[in-house]
C-alpha positions as CSV (number, residue, x, y, z in Angstrom):
1,M,106.3,116.5,61.3
2,T,103.7,118.4,62.1
3,T,102.9,117.9,65.7
4,G,101.6,114.8,66.7
5,E,102.4,113.0,62.9
6,S,103.1,109.0,63.5
7,V,106.8,107.1,63.3
8,E,106.5,103.9,61.9
9,G,102.9,104.3,63.1
10,V,103.9,104.7,66.3
11,E,101.8,108.5,67.6
12,T,104.7,111.0,69.0
13,A,103.1,113.6,72.2
14,P,102.6,117.0,71.2
15,A,105.7,119.5,70.2
16,E,104.3,122.4,72.2
17,G,104.3,120.1,75.6
18,P,104.3,116.8,77.4
19,A,101.6,114.3,76.2
20,R,98.7,114.8,79.4
21,V,97.9,111.5,81.7
22,V,94.8,109.8,81.4
23,L,93.8,107.2,84.3
24,F,91.3,104.8,84.3
25,D,90.0,102.4,86.9
26,F,89.2,99.1,85.7
27,D,86.1,97.2,88.2
28,G,83.1,99.2,87.2
29,V,84.8,101.4,83.9
30,L,86.0,98.7,81.7
31,I,85.0,95.6,82.9
32,S,80.5,95.2,84.3
33,G,81.3,93.7,87.9
34,D,84.4,92.9,89.6
35,S,86.6,91.0,87.8
36,Y,89.1,89.4,91.1
37,T,85.4,89.0,92.7
38,L,83.9,86.8,89.4
39,F,87.1,84.7,89.6
40,M,87.1,83.7,93.6
41,R,83.5,82.8,92.6
42,A,84.0,79.9,90.0
43,R,87.2,79.2,92.2
44,Y,84.5,78.2,94.7
45,K,81.5,77.8,92.2
46,R,83.7,74.4,90.9
47,S,85.9,73.1,94.2
48,L,82.3,71.6,96.5
49,G,86.1,71.2,99.0
50,R,86.4,75.2,98.6
51,K,82.8,75.1,99.3
52,L,82.7,73.1,102.7
53,L,85.8,74.3,103.9
54,A,85.1,77.9,103.5
55,L,81.5,77.3,105.9
56,L,84.0,75.8,108.1
57,T,85.1,78.7,108.3
58,S,82.8,80.7,108.3
59,P,83.0,81.8,112.4
60,V,86.1,83.0,111.2
61,W,85.2,85.5,108.0
62,L,82.0,86.5,108.9
63,L,83.5,88.1,112.8
64,L,85.7,89.6,110.4
65,A,83.6,91.0,108.8
66,I,82.0,92.7,111.4
67,F,84.7,95.0,111.7
68,S,86.4,95.4,108.2
69,R,84.9,93.4,105.2
70,E,88.2,93.5,103.6
71,A,89.7,91.7,106.1
72,A,86.7,89.6,105.3
73,A,87.3,89.3,101.7
74,H,91.0,88.6,102.1
75,F,90.5,85.4,104.2
76,L,88.6,84.5,101.7
77,V,90.5,85.1,98.7
78,R,93.5,83.0,101.4
79,V,91.2,79.9,101.4
80,A,89.8,79.9,97.4
81,L,94.1,79.6,97.4
82,L,95.2,77.2,99.8
83,F,98.3,75.6,98.4
84,V,97.9,77.0,95.0
85,G,101.7,78.1,94.2
86,Q,102.9,80.8,92.1
87,E,103.5,79.7,89.2
88,R,99.9,77.6,89.5
89,Y,98.3,81.1,90.3
90,E,99.7,82.9,87.5
91,K,98.7,79.6,84.6
92,L,95.0,79.8,86.8
93,A,94.9,83.4,86.8
94,T,95.6,83.5,83.4
95,A,93.2,81.5,81.8
96,F,90.3,82.8,83.8
97,G,91.5,86.1,82.4
98,V,91.2,85.5,78.8
99,E,88.0,83.7,79.8
100,L,86.8,86.7,81.3
101,A,87.6,88.9,78.3
102,R,85.4,86.8,76.0
103,T,82.2,86.8,77.6
104,P,79.5,88.6,75.9
105,G,78.3,91.7,77.0
106,L,81.2,92.8,80.3
107,F,82.9,95.2,78.9
108,P,81.5,98.7,77.6
109,R,82.3,99.4,74.4
110,D,82.1,103.0,75.5
111,G,84.3,103.0,77.9
112,I,86.8,100.8,75.9
113,L,86.4,103.1,72.7
114,A,87.4,106.4,74.7
115,L,90.5,104.5,76.4
116,R,92.0,104.2,72.3
117,R,90.5,107.3,71.8
118,H,93.8,109.3,74.8
119,L,96.1,106.5,73.1
120,H,95.4,107.6,69.7
121,A,95.9,111.2,70.9
122,G,99.1,110.2,72.1
123,E,98.9,110.4,76.0
124,R,99.7,108.6,78.4
125,V,97.6,106.3,79.2
126,L,97.4,103.3,82.8
127,V,95.1,101.0,84.3
128,V,95.3,102.0,87.6
129,T,92.7,99.2,89.5
130,A,92.7,96.8,92.9
131,C,91.9,93.9,90.8
132,E,95.2,91.5,90.5
133,D,98.0,92.0,88.5
134,T,98.1,88.9,86.8
135,L,95.0,89.5,86.6
136,A,93.5,92.5,84.9
137,R,96.8,92.0,82.4
138,A,95.7,88.3,81.2
139,I,92.1,90.5,80.6
140,L,93.7,94.2,78.9
141,G,96.3,91.7,76.7
142,E,92.5,89.7,75.5
143,L,91.3,93.1,74.6
144,G,94.3,93.6,72.5
145,L,95.2,96.6,75.1
146,A,98.4,94.4,76.6
147,G,100.4,97.7,76.0
148,V,98.1,99.8,78.2
149,P,100.5,99.8,81.3
150,V,98.7,98.2,84.7
151,L,99.8,99.4,88.9
152,A,97.1,96.8,90.4
153,S,97.6,94.6,93.5
154,T,99.4,92.1,93.7
155,F,99.9,88.7,95.5
156,R,102.8,86.2,97.0
157,P,103.5,83.2,97.9
158,G,102.7,82.4,101.7
159,W,103.5,78.4,103.0
160,L,100.1,77.8,102.9
161,G,99.0,79.1,98.8
162,M,99.1,83.0,97.5
163,R,98.5,85.8,100.2
164,V,97.9,89.7,98.9
165,R,101.3,91.7,99.2
166,R,99.5,95.3,98.2
167,H,95.6,95.4,97.8
168,N,95.8,98.6,95.0
169,I,92.7,99.8,96.5
170,G,92.1,104.4,98.2
171,A,94.8,106.4,98.8
172,R,97.3,102.8,97.7
173,K,96.5,103.9,93.9
174,L,98.4,107.0,95.2
175,V,101.5,105.7,96.3
176,S,101.7,102.9,93.6
177,L,101.5,105.5,91.3
178,A,104.3,108.0,93.1
179,E,106.2,104.9,93.3
180,I,106.6,105.4,89.2
181,G,107.0,109.3,89.4
182,L,103.4,110.9,89.3
183,T,101.7,113.0,91.8
184,R,99.5,114.4,89.7
185,W,97.4,114.2,85.9
186,D,94.9,115.2,84.1
187,V,91.9,113.2,83.6
188,A,91.1,110.4,86.1
189,Y,87.7,107.9,85.2
190,S,86.5,106.3,88.3
191,D,83.4,104.7,88.7
192,S,84.1,104.6,93.0
193,W,83.9,107.1,96.1
194,R,86.8,105.1,96.9
195,D,89.0,106.4,94.1
196,I,88.0,109.8,95.5
197,P,91.7,110.6,96.3
198,M,93.0,109.9,92.5
199,L,90.1,111.9,91.0
200,R,91.3,114.8,93.9
201,A,94.8,114.5,92.0
202,A,93.0,114.9,88.2
203,T,92.7,118.3,86.8
204,E,89.9,117.0,85.3
205,P,88.5,114.3,87.9
206,M,85.7,111.7,85.3
207,M,82.8,109.7,87.0
208,V,81.5,106.5,85.0
209,N,78.5,105.0,85.4
210,A,78.1,106.2,89.3
211,S,74.9,107.0,91.5
212,P,73.9,110.9,91.9
213,R,74.0,110.4,95.0
214,T,78.0,108.6,94.5
215,C,78.4,111.5,92.3
216,K,77.2,113.7,94.7
217,R,79.6,112.3,97.0
218,V,83.0,112.8,95.6
219,E,81.7,116.8,94.8
220,R,81.8,117.2,98.1
221,A,85.1,115.1,99.2
222,L,86.4,117.2,95.9
223,G,85.0,120.1,96.7
224,R,84.6,121.2,93.3
225,A,81.9,119.0,90.4
226,V,83.0,116.1,88.3
227,G,82.9,114.7,85.0
228,R,79.9,112.3,83.9
229,V,79.5,109.3,81.6
230,A,77.7,106.5,80.7
231,W,79.0,104.0,79.0
232,Y,77.6,100.9,78.1
């Protein structure tokens, strides 16, 4: 059998060594915009009660935003998911993910094709994202990428509804990767400086549709040049 030949339709890794590891950020890379923000906006848009509750609690989350945008965002997520249990949440997130995946023009064709090329080359591809797990998997599944492993943010049920267990962002992505035994990888695609920790550990750090300013910020942090691609 020759190197890279498939067995019963399954691509094999090259015989000369282990398969390369390729990481994809999700928001801004495989989807235009922030998928979970779109979910939250839809939750508020479809409920007058949630809008009013967000307005009534605005002194709280505006104060939080002064010190931490992340804390303010988490607060608004909790308001949007007030009294939503785990089973209902999973149904809501899955339904919205399927709806989002069917939205024309939202997913850069070049990015999806790049991911598929890495898969067809027999490389180990993972999506590492700050998006919540159920939503990210629903979107990828509807795009025909259900088999791609996902490391994402996770939620847990609480007394008043679902709340964040782990926000898989920045250096927290390294923790998620270490938990499955990965500390180095060959290629990492991202659009954000927040992924500097993940890009630093990559042999080939790649910036997707990033501004020159963002690329320069990443290069200063890494102390080396990064690859740049434009996906549409």
